[in-house]
All heavy atoms as TSV, in Angstrom:
chain	resi	resn	atom	element	x	y	z
A	1	MET	N	N	-33.127	42.504	-32.699
A	1	MET	CA	C	-32.579	43.271	-31.608
A	1	MET	C	C	-32.042	42.327	-30.501
A	1	MET	O	O	-30.950	42.553	-29.992
A	1	MET	CB	C	-33.677	44.195	-31.083
A	1	MET	CG	C	-33.277	45.038	-29.959
A	1	MET	SD	S	-32.447	46.476	-30.591
A	1	MET	CE	C	-32.425	47.490	-29.192
A	2	LEU	N	N	-32.839	41.315	-30.124
A	2	LEU	CA	C	-32.415	40.382	-29.091
A	2	LEU	C	C	-31.191	39.581	-29.544
A	2	LEU	O	O	-30.302	39.260	-28.735
A	2	LEU	CB	C	-33.550	39.440	-28.717
A	2	LEU	CG	C	-34.727	40.070	-27.967
A	2	LEU	CD1	C	-35.825	39.039	-27.767
A	2	LEU	CD2	C	-34.278	40.640	-26.644
A	3	TYR	N	N	-31.121	39.257	-30.822
A	3	TYR	CA	C	-29.996	38.511	-31.354
A	3	TYR	C	C	-28.699	39.300	-31.171
A	3	TYR	O	O	-27.686	38.769	-30.721
A	3	TYR	CB	C	-30.230	38.187	-32.836
A	3	TYR	CG	C	-29.009	37.585	-33.501
A	3	TYR	CD1	C	-28.654	36.266	-33.282
A	3	TYR	CD2	C	-28.202	38.358	-34.335
A	3	TYR	CE1	C	-27.527	35.710	-33.879
A	3	TYR	CE2	C	-27.081	37.811	-34.939
A	3	TYR	CZ	C	-26.751	36.496	-34.704
A	3	TYR	OH	O	-25.638	35.962	-35.297
A	4	PHE	N	N	-28.711	40.578	-31.538
A	4	PHE	CA	C	-27.509	41.399	-31.430
A	4	PHE	C	C	-27.119	41.625	-29.963
A	4	PHE	O	O	-25.936	41.705	-29.638
A	4	PHE	CB	C	-27.706	42.726	-32.169
A	4	PHE	CG	C	-27.771	42.546	-33.662
A	4	PHE	CD1	C	-28.941	42.778	-34.352
A	4	PHE	CD2	C	-26.650	42.129	-34.368
A	4	PHE	CE1	C	-28.998	42.609	-35.716
A	4	PHE	CE2	C	-26.704	41.951	-35.738
A	4	PHE	CZ	C	-27.881	42.183	-36.420
A	5	ALA	N	N	-28.087	41.707	-29.081
A	5	ALA	CA	C	-27.793	41.831	-27.656
A	5	ALA	C	C	-27.118	40.560	-27.144
A	5	ALA	O	O	-26.152	40.626	-26.368
A	5	ALA	CB	C	-29.067	42.115	-26.875
A	6	ALA	N	N	-27.589	39.395	-27.577
A	6	ALA	CA	C	-26.989	38.129	-27.162
A	6	ALA	C	C	-25.568	38.003	-27.701
A	6	ALA	O	O	-24.665	37.523	-27.009
A	6	ALA	CB	C	-27.845	36.961	-27.631
A	7	VAL	N	N	-25.329	38.435	-28.941
A	7	VAL	CA	C	-23.993	38.389	-29.525
A	7	VAL	C	C	-23.050	39.311	-28.754
A	7	VAL	O	O	-21.902	38.951	-28.455
A	7	VAL	CB	C	-24.033	38.755	-31.027
A	7	VAL	CG1	C	-22.637	38.974	-31.587
A	7	VAL	CG2	C	-24.752	37.674	-31.817
A	8	ALA	N	N	-23.508	40.484	-28.383
A	8	ALA	CA	C	-22.672	41.425	-27.629
A	8	ALA	C	C	-22.317	40.849	-26.256
A	8	ALA	O	O	-21.164	40.955	-25.807
A	8	ALA	CB	C	-23.400	42.761	-27.487
A	9	ILE	N	N	-23.280	40.245	-25.590
A	9	ILE	CA	C	-23.014	39.635	-24.275
A	9	ILE	C	C	-22.024	38.490	-24.421
A	9	ILE	O	O	-21.111	38.339	-23.610
A	9	ILE	CB	C	-24.327	39.175	-23.622
A	9	ILE	CG1	C	-25.154	40.393	-23.229
A	9	ILE	CG2	C	-24.057	38.298	-22.415
A	9	ILE	CD1	C	-26.549	40.075	-22.745
A	10	ALA	N	N	-22.160	37.677	-25.459
A	10	ALA	CA	C	-21.230	36.565	-25.686
A	10	ALA	C	C	-19.819	37.073	-25.949
A	10	ALA	O	O	-18.839	36.510	-25.446
A	10	ALA	CB	C	-21.718	35.704	-26.840
A	11	LEU	N	N	-19.682	38.134	-26.726
A	11	LEU	CA	C	-18.362	38.692	-27.004
A	11	LEU	C	C	-17.721	39.258	-25.738
A	11	LEU	O	O	-16.517	39.076	-25.506
A	11	LEU	CB	C	-18.465	39.772	-28.082
A	11	LEU	CG	C	-18.767	39.264	-29.495
A	11	LEU	CD1	C	-18.981	40.440	-30.443
A	11	LEU	CD2	C	-17.652	38.369	-29.992
A	12	LEU	N	N	-18.508	39.955	-24.924
A	12	LEU	CA	C	-17.973	40.485	-23.667
A	12	LEU	C	C	-17.553	39.347	-22.730
A	12	LEU	O	O	-16.525	39.434	-22.060
A	12	LEU	CB	C	-19.015	41.374	-22.989
A	12	LEU	CG	C	-19.287	42.711	-23.682
A	12	LEU	CD1	C	-20.442	43.427	-22.987
A	12	LEU	CD2	C	-18.045	43.574	-23.693
A	13	ASN	N	N	-18.333	38.285	-22.697
A	13	ASN	CA	C	-17.999	37.141	-21.849
A	13	ASN	C	C	-16.727	36.459	-22.342
A	13	ASN	O	O	-15.884	36.051	-21.533
A	13	ASN	CB	C	-19.163	36.150	-21.814
A	13	ASN	CG	C	-18.932	35.065	-20.791
A	13	ASN	OD1	O	-18.357	35.313	-19.741
A	13	ASN	ND2	N	-19.387	33.863	-21.092
A	14	ASP	N	N	-16.557	36.320	-23.632
A	14	ASP	CA	C	-15.340	35.717	-24.182
A	14	ASP	C	C	-14.116	36.576	-23.878
A	14	ASP	O	O	-13.045	36.044	-23.560
A	14	ASP	CB	C	-15.470	35.520	-25.688
A	14	ASP	CG	C	-16.431	34.401	-26.043
A	14	ASP	OD1	O	-16.779	33.608	-25.143
A	14	ASP	OD2	O	-16.838	34.327	-27.223
A	15	ARG	N	N	-14.256	37.892	-23.956
A	15	ARG	CA	C	-13.139	38.778	-23.653
A	15	ARG	C	C	-12.756	38.673	-22.176
A	15	ARG	O	O	-11.584	38.619	-21.828
A	15	ARG	CB	C	-13.505	40.219	-23.991
A	15	ARG	CG	C	-12.323	41.154	-23.837
A	15	ARG	CD	C	-12.664	42.586	-24.089
A	15	ARG	NE	N	-13.290	42.761	-25.393
A	15	ARG	CZ	C	-13.933	43.867	-25.760
A	15	ARG	NH1	N	-14.022	44.874	-24.926
A	15	ARG	NH2	N	-14.469	43.966	-26.946
A	16	ARG	N	N	-13.742	38.594	-21.300
A	16	ARG	CA	C	-13.485	38.452	-19.865
A	16	ARG	C	C	-12.806	37.116	-19.573
A	16	ARG	O	O	-11.866	37.044	-18.785
A	16	ARG	CB	C	-14.797	38.543	-19.085
A	16	ARG	CG	C	-14.638	38.446	-17.593
A	16	ARG	CD	C	-15.987	38.492	-16.899
A	16	ARG	NE	N	-16.874	37.432	-17.331
A	16	ARG	CZ	C	-16.928	36.221	-16.760
A	16	ARG	NH1	N	-16.149	35.941	-15.755
A	16	ARG	NH2	N	-17.774	35.322	-17.201
A	17	ALA	N	N	-13.253	36.053	-20.238
A	17	ALA	CA	C	-12.667	34.728	-20.024
A	17	ALA	C	C	-11.235	34.670	-20.531
A	17	ALA	O	O	-10.379	34.043	-19.906
A	17	ALA	CB	C	-13.516	33.666	-20.710
A	18	SER	N	N	-10.927	35.343	-21.640
A	18	SER	CA	C	-9.558	35.314	-22.157
A	18	SER	C	C	-8.614	36.092	-21.240
A	18	SER	O	O	-7.456	35.722	-21.083
A	18	SER	CB	C	-9.509	35.864	-23.579
A	18	SER	OG	O	-9.852	37.242	-23.574
A	19	ARG	N	N	-9.084	37.172	-20.611
A	19	ARG	CA	C	-8.247	37.890	-19.645
A	19	ARG	C	C	-8.000	37.039	-18.409
A	19	ARG	O	O	-6.911	37.046	-17.846
A	19	ARG	CB	C	-8.911	39.198	-19.244
A	19	ARG	CG	C	-8.605	40.317	-20.217
A	19	ARG	CD	C	-9.093	41.626	-19.680
A	19	ARG	NE	N	-10.405	41.843	-20.283
A	19	ARG	CZ	C	-11.413	42.475	-19.712
A	19	ARG	NH1	N	-11.290	42.961	-18.510
A	19	ARG	NH2	N	-12.548	42.621	-20.337
A	20	ARG	N	N	-8.985	36.293	-17.981
A	20	ARG	CA	C	-8.830	35.436	-16.804
A	20	ARG	C	C	-7.873	34.282	-17.100
A	20	ARG	O	O	-7.104	33.869	-16.237
A	20	ARG	CB	C	-10.176	34.879	-16.374
A	20	ARG	CG	C	-10.091	34.087	-15.082
A	20	ARG	CD	C	-11.420	33.633	-14.612
A	20	ARG	NE	N	-12.177	34.778	-14.140
A	20	ARG	CZ	C	-13.433	34.718	-13.732
A	20	ARG	NH1	N	-14.056	33.569	-13.751
A	20	ARG	NH2	N	-14.054	35.792	-13.323
A	21	GLU	N	N	-7.878	33.740	-18.314
A	21	GLU	CA	C	-6.957	32.667	-18.700
A	21	GLU	C	C	-5.514	33.134	-18.674
A	21	GLU	O	O	-4.609	32.368	-18.339
A	21	GLU	CB	C	-7.288	32.159	-20.108
A	21	GLU	CG	C	-8.281	31.054	-20.149
A	21	GLU	CD	C	-8.469	30.552	-21.571
A	21	GLU	OE1	O	-7.559	30.711	-22.403
A	21	GLU	OE2	O	-9.539	30.000	-21.835
A	22	ALA	N	N	-5.277	34.385	-19.009
A	22	ALA	CA	C	-3.915	34.912	-19.037
A	22	ALA	C	C	-3.321	35.015	-17.634
A	22	ALA	O	O	-2.101	34.996	-17.473
A	22	ALA	CB	C	-3.904	36.281	-19.708
A	23	LEU	N	N	-4.150	35.101	-16.602
A	23	LEU	CA	C	-3.654	35.235	-15.234
A	23	LEU	C	C	-3.076	33.947	-14.678
A	23	LEU	O	O	-2.169	33.971	-13.862
A	23	LEU	CB	C	-4.785	35.721	-14.319
A	23	LEU	CG	C	-5.308	37.129	-14.605
A	23	LEU	CD1	C	-6.476	37.427	-13.684
A	23	LEU	CD2	C	-4.208	38.149	-14.439
A	24	GLY	N	N	-3.591	32.807	-15.053
A	24	GLY	CA	C	-3.087	31.543	-14.523
A	24	GLY	C	C	-4.004	30.399	-14.898
A	24	GLY	O	O	-4.894	30.547	-15.730
A	25	PRO	N	N	-3.777	29.234	-14.270
A	25	PRO	CA	C	-4.603	28.076	-14.603
A	25	PRO	C	C	-6.050	28.268	-14.142
A	25	PRO	O	O	-6.323	28.951	-13.161
A	25	PRO	CB	C	-3.932	26.921	-13.849
A	25	PRO	CG	C	-3.144	27.564	-12.774
A	25	PRO	CD	C	-2.763	28.915	-13.270
A	26	ALA	N	N	-6.943	27.647	-14.856
A	26	ALA	CA	C	-8.361	27.735	-14.522
A	26	ALA	C	C	-8.661	26.887	-13.290
A	26	ALA	O	O	-7.815	26.140	-12.796
A	26	ALA	CB	C	-9.194	27.253	-15.713
A	27	ASP	N	N	-9.861	26.995	-12.791
A	27	ASP	CA	C	-10.254	26.241	-11.611
A	27	ASP	C	C	-10.228	24.735	-11.844
A	27	ASP	O	O	-9.972	23.965	-10.926
A	27	ASP	CB	C	-11.661	26.644	-11.164
A	27	ASP	CG	C	-11.684	28.051	-10.606
A	27	ASP	OD1	O	-10.617	28.534	-10.178
A	27	ASP	OD2	O	-12.763	28.664	-10.586
A	28	ASP	N	N	-10.507	24.306	-13.063
A	28	ASP	CA	C	-10.546	22.878	-13.357
A	28	ASP	C	C	-9.260	22.383	-14.017
A	28	ASP	O	O	-9.211	21.285	-14.542
A	28	ASP	CB	C	-11.742	22.554	-14.246
A	28	ASP	CG	C	-11.696	23.296	-15.568
A	28	ASP	OD1	O	-10.922	24.253	-15.689
A	28	ASP	OD2	O	-12.456	22.917	-16.478
A	29	GLU	N	N	-8.194	23.173	-13.969
A	29	GLU	CA	C	-6.935	22.805	-14.586
A	29	GLU	C	C	-5.906	22.487	-13.506
A	29	GLU	O	O	-5.801	23.193	-12.508
A	29	GLU	CB	C	-6.440	23.963	-15.452
A	29	GLU	CG	C	-5.242	23.657	-16.286
A	29	GLU	CD	C	-4.868	24.830	-17.181
A	29	GLU	OE1	O	-5.706	25.706	-17.401
A	29	GLU	OE2	O	-3.730	24.857	-17.639
A	30	ALA	N	N	-5.148	21.427	-13.706
A	30	ALA	CA	C	-4.154	21.001	-12.723
A	30	ALA	C	C	-2.906	21.866	-12.817
A	30	ALA	O	O	-2.509	22.315	-13.882
A	30	ALA	CB	C	-3.791	19.544	-12.952
A	31	SER	N	N	-2.272	22.095	-11.680
A	31	SER	CA	C	-1.028	22.853	-11.649
A	31	SER	C	C	0.158	21.891	-11.696
A	31	SER	O	O	0.009	20.679	-11.566
A	31	SER	CB	C	-0.970	23.708	-10.389
A	31	SER	OG	O	-0.983	22.882	-9.258
A	32	GLU	N	N	1.335	22.444	-11.847
A	32	GLU	CA	C	2.542	21.639	-11.881
A	32	GLU	C	C	2.791	21.016	-10.514
A	32	GLU	O	O	2.586	21.652	-9.481
A	32	GLU	CB	C	3.738	22.498	-12.268
A	32	GLU	CG	C	3.710	22.964	-13.696
A	32	GLU	CD	C	3.931	21.824	-14.671
A	32	GLU	OE1	O	4.723	20.921	-14.361
A	32	GLU	OE2	O	3.302	21.842	-15.735
A	33	LEU	N	N	3.225	19.756	-10.493
A	33	LEU	CA	C	3.511	19.054	-9.251
A	33	LEU	C	C	5.005	18.798	-9.124
A	33	LEU	O	O	5.680	18.539	-10.117
A	33	LEU	CB	C	2.764	17.716	-9.217
A	33	LEU	CG	C	1.247	17.784	-9.237
A	33	LEU	CD1	C	0.671	16.385	-9.279
A	33	LEU	CD2	C	0.732	18.512	-8.026
A	34	ASP	N	N	5.497	18.866	-7.893
A	34	ASP	CA	C	6.883	18.531	-7.623
A	34	ASP	C	C	6.932	17.053	-7.257
A	34	ASP	O	O	6.508	16.653	-6.182
A	34	ASP	CB	C	7.419	19.384	-6.476
A	34	ASP	CG	C	8.873	19.109	-6.195
A	34	ASP	OD1	O	9.554	18.540	-7.074
A	34	ASP	OD2	O	9.334	19.468	-5.094
A	35	LEU	N	N	7.427	16.209	-8.161
A	35	LEU	CA	C	7.405	14.765	-7.977
A	35	LEU	C	C	8.747	14.204	-7.516
A	35	LEU	O	O	8.978	13.005	-7.625
A	35	LEU	CB	C	6.973	14.082	-9.275
A	35	LEU	CG	C	5.578	14.455	-9.759
A	35	LEU	CD1	C	5.294	13.796	-11.102
A	35	LEU	CD2	C	4.534	14.055	-8.748
A	36	THR	N	N	9.615	15.047	-6.959
A	36	THR	CA	C	10.897	14.547	-6.465
A	36	THR	C	C	10.674	13.841	-5.136
A	36	THR	O	O	9.964	14.350	-4.267
A	36	THR	CB	C	11.902	15.695	-6.283
A	36	THR	OG1	O	11.331	16.672	-5.419
A	36	THR	CG2	C	12.245	16.332	-7.610
A	37	PRO	N	N	11.271	12.653	-4.951
A	37	PRO	CA	C	11.059	11.909	-3.704
A	37	PRO	C	C	11.772	12.579	-2.535
A	37	PRO	O	O	12.819	13.190	-2.693
A	37	PRO	CB	C	11.651	10.534	-4.000
A	37	PRO	CG	C	12.583	10.748	-5.128
A	37	PRO	CD	C	12.085	11.921	-5.901
A	38	GLU	N	N	11.162	12.453	-1.360
A	38	GLU	CA	C	11.744	13.006	-0.140
A	38	GLU	C	C	11.885	11.903	0.892
A	38	GLU	O	O	11.190	10.896	0.851
A	38	GLU	CB	C	10.841	14.100	0.421
A	38	GLU	CG	C	10.708	15.310	-0.465
A	38	GLU	CD	C	9.827	16.368	0.160
A	38	GLU	OE1	O	9.511	16.249	1.354
A	38	GLU	OE2	O	9.466	17.304	-0.554
A	39	ASP	N	N	12.791	12.102	1.838
A	39	ASP	CA	C	13.002	11.158	2.930
A	39	ASP	C	C	11.830	11.258	3.899
A	39	ASP	O	O	11.427	12.363	4.291
A	39	ASP	CB	C	14.308	11.479	3.651
A	39	ASP	CG	C	14.632	10.453	4.723
A	39	ASP	OD1	O	14.178	9.306	4.594
A	39	ASP	OD2	O	15.348	10.814	5.676
A	40	ILE	N	N	11.248	10.123	4.276
A	40	ILE	CA	C	10.088	10.134	5.163
A	40	ILE	C	C	10.475	10.024	6.627
A	40	ILE	O	O	9.633	10.140	7.505
A	40	ILE	CB	C	9.098	9.005	4.821
A	40	ILE	CG1	C	9.769	7.649	4.923
A	40	ILE	CG2	C	8.518	9.225	3.451
A	40	ILE	CD1	C	8.809	6.499	4.804
A	41	GLY	N	N	11.736	9.796	6.891
A	41	GLY	CA	C	12.191	9.723	8.270
A	41	GLY	C	C	12.151	8.308	8.804
A	41	GLY	O	O	12.046	7.325	8.070
A	42	GLU	N	N	12.217	8.213	10.129
A	42	GLU	CA	C	12.251	6.908	10.776
A	42	GLU	C	C	10.855	6.270	10.787
A	42	GLU	O	O	9.853	6.948	10.994
A	42	GLU	CB	C	12.743	7.067	12.216
A	42	GLU	CG	C	12.930	5.764	12.941
A	42	GLU	CD	C	13.476	5.983	14.349
A	42	GLU	OE1	O	14.104	7.022	14.581
A	42	GLU	OE2	O	13.242	5.112	15.188
A	43	ILE	N	N	10.813	4.969	10.574
A	43	ILE	CA	C	9.549	4.237	10.573
A	43	ILE	C	C	9.187	3.867	12.002
A	43	ILE	O	O	10.000	3.309	12.739
A	43	ILE	CB	C	9.652	2.974	9.704
A	43	ILE	CG1	C	9.955	3.369	8.263
A	43	ILE	CG2	C	8.369	2.175	9.774
A	43	ILE	CD1	C	10.227	2.196	7.361
A	44	GLU	N	N	7.969	4.196	12.400
A	44	GLU	CA	C	7.512	3.907	13.750
A	44	GLU	C	C	6.681	2.627	13.746
A	44	GLU	O	O	5.764	2.488	12.924
A	44	GLU	CB	C	6.665	5.049	14.277
A	44	GLU	CG	C	7.389	6.359	14.358
A	44	GLU	CD	C	6.479	7.486	14.799
A	44	GLU	OE1	O	5.350	7.197	15.257
A	44	GLU	OE2	O	6.901	8.633	14.679
A	45	PRO	N	N	6.959	1.694	14.654
A	45	PRO	CA	C	6.137	0.487	14.710
A	45	PRO	C	C	4.750	0.805	15.266
A	45	PRO	O	O	4.595	1.678	16.119
A	45	PRO	CB	C	6.912	-0.434	15.652
A	45	PRO	CG	C	7.731	0.483	16.484
A	45	PRO	CD	C	8.054	1.670	15.628
A	46	VAL	N	N	3.769	0.107	14.762
A	46	VAL	CA	C	2.388	0.303	15.198
A	46	VAL	C	C	1.909	-0.959	15.876
A	46	VAL	O	O	2.026	-2.054	15.327
A	46	VAL	CB	C	1.477	0.625	13.988
A	46	VAL	CG1	C	0.042	0.798	14.419
A	46	VAL	CG2	C	1.974	1.861	13.276
A	47	THR	N	N	1.367	-0.813	17.056
A	47	THR	CA	C	0.845	-1.975	17.771
A	47	THR	C	C	-0.630	-2.139	17.435
A	47	THR	O	O	-1.348	-1.169	17.235
A	47	THR	CB	C	1.000	-1.807	19.287
A	47	THR	OG1	O	0.273	-0.646	19.696
A	47	THR	CG2	C	2.452	-1.648	19.659
A	48	THR	N	N	-1.055	-3.371	17.356
A	48	THR	CA	C	-2.457	-3.633	17.081
A	48	THR	C	C	-3.190	-3.888	18.382
A	48	THR	O	O	-2.646	-4.428	19.335
A	48	THR	CB	C	-2.614	-4.858	16.164
A	48	THR	OG1	O	-2.049	-5.984	16.816
A	48	THR	CG2	C	-1.931	-4.627	14.837
A	49	SER	N	N	-4.434	-3.498	18.421
A	49	SER	CA	C	-5.248	-3.767	19.591
A	49	SER	C	C	-6.439	-4.622	19.157
A	49	SER	O	O	-6.884	-4.570	18.017
A	49	SER	CB	C	-5.743	-2.463	20.205
A	49	SER	OG	O	-6.551	-1.769	19.286
A	50	ARG	N	N	-6.941	-5.397	20.066
A	50	ARG	CA	C	-8.093	-6.245	19.768
A	50	ARG	C	C	-9.348	-5.383	19.726
A	50	ARG	O	O	-9.545	-4.495	20.549
A	50	ARG	CB	C	-8.250	-7.325	20.833
A	50	ARG	CG	C	-7.066	-8.236	20.947
A	50	ARG	CD	C	-6.971	-9.103	19.733
A	50	ARG	NE	N	-5.829	-10.001	19.835
A	50	ARG	CZ	C	-5.458	-10.762	18.871
A	50	ARG	NH1	N	-6.107	-10.767	17.737
A	50	ARG	NH2	N	-4.414	-11.544	19.016
A	51	ALA	N	N	-10.197	-5.651	18.783
A	51	ALA	CA	C	-11.408	-4.860	18.637
A	51	ALA	C	C	-12.453	-5.254	19.675
A	51	ALA	O	O	-13.172	-4.412	20.181
A	51	ALA	CB	C	-11.983	-5.024	17.236
A	52	LEU	N	N	-12.532	-6.521	19.989
A	52	LEU	CA	C	-13.533	-7.002	20.931
A	52	LEU	C	C	-12.851	-7.715	22.093
A	52	LEU	O	O	-11.821	-8.350	21.913
A	52	LEU	CB	C	-14.491	-7.984	20.237
A	52	LEU	CG	C	-15.280	-7.431	19.053
A	52	LEU	CD1	C	-16.042	-8.541	18.367
A	52	LEU	CD2	C	-16.235	-6.351	19.522
A	53	PRO	N	N	-13.435	-7.637	23.283
A	53	PRO	CA	C	-12.833	-8.350	24.419
A	53	PRO	C	C	-12.788	-9.855	24.196
A	53	PRO	O	O	-11.893	-10.534	24.690
A	53	PRO	CB	C	-13.746	-8.013	25.597
A	53	PRO	CG	C	-14.491	-6.806	25.195
A	53	PRO	CD	C	-14.565	-6.823	23.709
A	54	GLU	N	N	-13.723	-10.394	23.432
A	54	GLU	CA	C	-13.741	-11.832	23.174
A	54	GLU	C	C	-12.544	-12.262	22.336
A	54	GLU	O	O	-12.159	-13.420	22.333
A	54	GLU	CB	C	-15.028	-12.245	22.453
A	54	GLU	CG	C	-16.279	-12.046	23.256
A	54	GLU	CD	C	-16.855	-10.644	23.097
A	54	GLU	OE1	O	-16.493	-9.960	22.120
A	54	GLU	OE2	O	-17.655	-10.239	23.942
A	55	GLN	N	N	-11.947	-11.364	21.603
A	55	GLN	CA	C	-10.837	-11.703	20.728
A	55	GLN	C	C	-9.499	-11.704	21.452
A	55	GLN	O	O	-8.478	-12.022	20.860
A	55	GLN	CB	C	-10.785	-10.741	19.551
A	55	GLN	CG	C	-11.966	-10.888	18.625
A	55	GLN	CD	C	-11.939	-9.867	17.521
A	55	GLN	OE1	O	-11.273	-8.851	17.630
A	55	GLN	NE2	N	-12.656	-10.141	16.446
A	56	SER	N	N	-9.457	-11.342	22.730
A	56	SER	CA	C	-8.198	-11.307	23.458
A	56	SER	C	C	-7.778	-12.686	23.962
A	56	SER	O	O	-6.667	-12.867	24.428
A	56	SER	CB	C	-8.303	-10.338	24.635
A	56	SER	OG	O	-9.280	-10.802	25.551
A	57	ARG	N	N	-8.664	-13.672	23.859
A	57	ARG	CA	C	-8.310	-15.028	24.289
A	57	ARG	C	C	-7.348	-15.651	23.291
A	57	ARG	O	O	-7.307	-15.289	22.127
A	57	ARG	CB	C	-9.559	-15.892	24.412
A	57	ARG	CG	C	-10.480	-15.435	25.537
A	57	ARG	CD	C	-11.683	-16.300	25.617
A	57	ARG	NE	N	-12.528	-16.001	24.441
A	57	ARG	CZ	C	-13.379	-16.855	23.910
A	57	ARG	NH1	N	-13.515	-18.054	24.412
A	57	ARG	NH2	N	-14.093	-16.515	22.886
A	58	THR	N	N	-6.597	-16.631	23.757
A	58	THR	CA	C	-5.607	-17.268	22.882
A	58	THR	C	C	-6.001	-18.685	22.496
A	58	THR	O	O	-5.186	-19.410	21.952
A	58	THR	CB	C	-4.241	-17.301	23.588
A	58	THR	OG1	O	-4.387	-17.998	24.822
A	58	THR	CG2	C	-3.733	-15.899	23.842
A	59	ASP	N	N	-7.231	-19.102	22.770
A	59	ASP	CA	C	-7.649	-20.465	22.424
A	59	ASP	C	C	-8.155	-20.499	20.978
A	59	ASP	O	O	-9.329	-20.455	20.705
A	59	ASP	CB	C	-8.699	-20.990	23.395
A	59	ASP	CG	C	-9.902	-20.058	23.514
A	59	ASP	OD1	O	-9.761	-18.854	23.167
A	59	ASP	OD2	O	-10.957	-20.517	23.932
A	60	ARG	N	N	-7.229	-20.600	20.066
A	60	ARG	CA	C	-7.569	-20.617	18.644
A	60	ARG	C	C	-7.298	-21.997	18.076
A	60	ARG	O	O	-6.386	-22.699	18.495
A	60	ARG	CB	C	-6.726	-19.594	17.888
A	60	ARG	CG	C	-7.022	-18.168	18.308
A	60	ARG	CD	C	-6.096	-17.211	17.569
A	60	ARG	NE	N	-6.379	-15.855	17.956
A	60	ARG	CZ	C	-7.058	-15.006	17.207
A	60	ARG	NH1	N	-7.494	-15.379	16.014
A	60	ARG	NH2	N	-7.282	-13.805	17.616
A	61	VAL	N	N	-8.113	-22.379	17.129
A	61	VAL	CA	C	-7.944	-23.661	16.449
A	61	VAL	C	C	-7.655	-23.363	14.980
A	61	VAL	O	O	-8.461	-22.757	14.294
A	61	VAL	CB	C	-9.221	-24.525	16.579
A	61	VAL	CG1	C	-9.055	-25.804	15.818
A	61	VAL	CG2	C	-9.543	-24.757	18.032
A	62	ASN	N	N	-6.494	-23.759	14.532
A	62	ASN	CA	C	-6.056	-23.529	13.146
A	62	ASN	C	C	-6.083	-22.054	12.778
A	62	ASN	O	O	-6.400	-21.674	11.673
A	62	ASN	CB	C	-6.921	-24.328	12.151
A	62	ASN	CG	C	-6.736	-25.801	12.320
A	62	ASN	OD1	O	-5.665	-26.257	12.716
A	62	ASN	ND2	N	-7.765	-26.557	12.007
A	63	GLY	N	N	-5.776	-21.159	13.735
A	63	GLY	CA	C	-5.717	-19.736	13.453
A	63	GLY	C	C	-7.035	-19.015	13.585
A	63	GLY	O	O	-7.093	-17.813	13.443
A	64	TYR	N	N	-8.127	-19.731	13.868
A	64	TYR	CA	C	-9.436	-19.106	13.984
A	64	TYR	C	C	-9.956	-19.279	15.404
A	64	TYR	O	O	-9.704	-20.265	16.058
A	64	TYR	CB	C	-10.424	-19.739	13.011
A	64	TYR	CG	C	-10.043	-19.567	11.564
A	64	TYR	CD1	C	-9.419	-20.588	10.867
A	64	TYR	CD2	C	-10.290	-18.369	10.907
A	64	TYR	CE1	C	-9.057	-20.421	9.545
A	64	TYR	CE2	C	-9.928	-18.200	9.599
A	64	TYR	CZ	C	-9.315	-19.213	8.912
A	64	TYR	OH	O	-8.949	-19.065	7.624
A	65	ASP	N	N	-10.714	-18.296	15.865
A	65	ASP	CA	C	-11.357	-18.461	17.161
A	65	ASP	C	C	-12.849	-18.680	16.945
A	65	ASP	O	O	-13.350	-18.635	15.829
A	65	ASP	CB	C	-11.102	-17.243	18.053
A	65	ASP	CG	C	-11.601	-15.939	17.441
A	65	ASP	OD1	O	-12.222	-15.990	16.372
A	65	ASP	OD2	O	-11.376	-14.885	18.037
A	66	ASP	N	N	-13.573	-18.916	18.008
A	66	ASP	CA	C	-14.989	-19.213	17.842
A	66	ASP	C	C	-15.842	-17.963	17.687
A	66	ASP	O	O	-17.032	-18.068	17.422
A	66	ASP	CB	C	-15.494	-20.055	19.037
A	66	ASP	CG	C	-15.296	-19.327	20.355
A	66	ASP	OD1	O	-14.632	-18.276	20.383
A	66	ASP	OD2	O	-15.802	-19.848	21.368
A	67	VAL	N	N	-15.281	-16.779	17.828
A	67	VAL	CA	C	-16.046	-15.537	17.649
A	67	VAL	C	C	-16.231	-15.212	16.189
A	67	VAL	O	O	-17.275	-14.783	15.744
A	67	VAL	CB	C	-15.344	-14.372	18.402
A	67	VAL	CG1	C	-16.068	-13.065	18.165
A	67	VAL	CG2	C	-15.272	-14.668	19.880
A	68	THR	N	N	-15.174	-15.426	15.410
A	68	THR	CA	C	-15.273	-15.081	14.000
A	68	THR	C	C	-15.813	-16.275	13.306
A	68	THR	O	O	-15.900	-16.716	12.378
A	68	THR	CB	C	-13.931	-14.659	13.414
A	68	THR	OG1	O	-12.977	-15.683	13.656
A	68	THR	CG2	C	-13.470	-13.374	14.041
């Protein structure tokens, strides 16, 4: 009796899953992507700022300061 009940539940679940597949992609399935390149516009320059006040000094030896 339990075997036939389990088979019936499995068949109903498979039927429900097949109807859901017909509607569209599953949750774990990737959709189509538009891979055509687009113009990104004008490039804006970015200024850097010093992270520490000690790094704002210009007394460097061979490109390194005494903080790093």
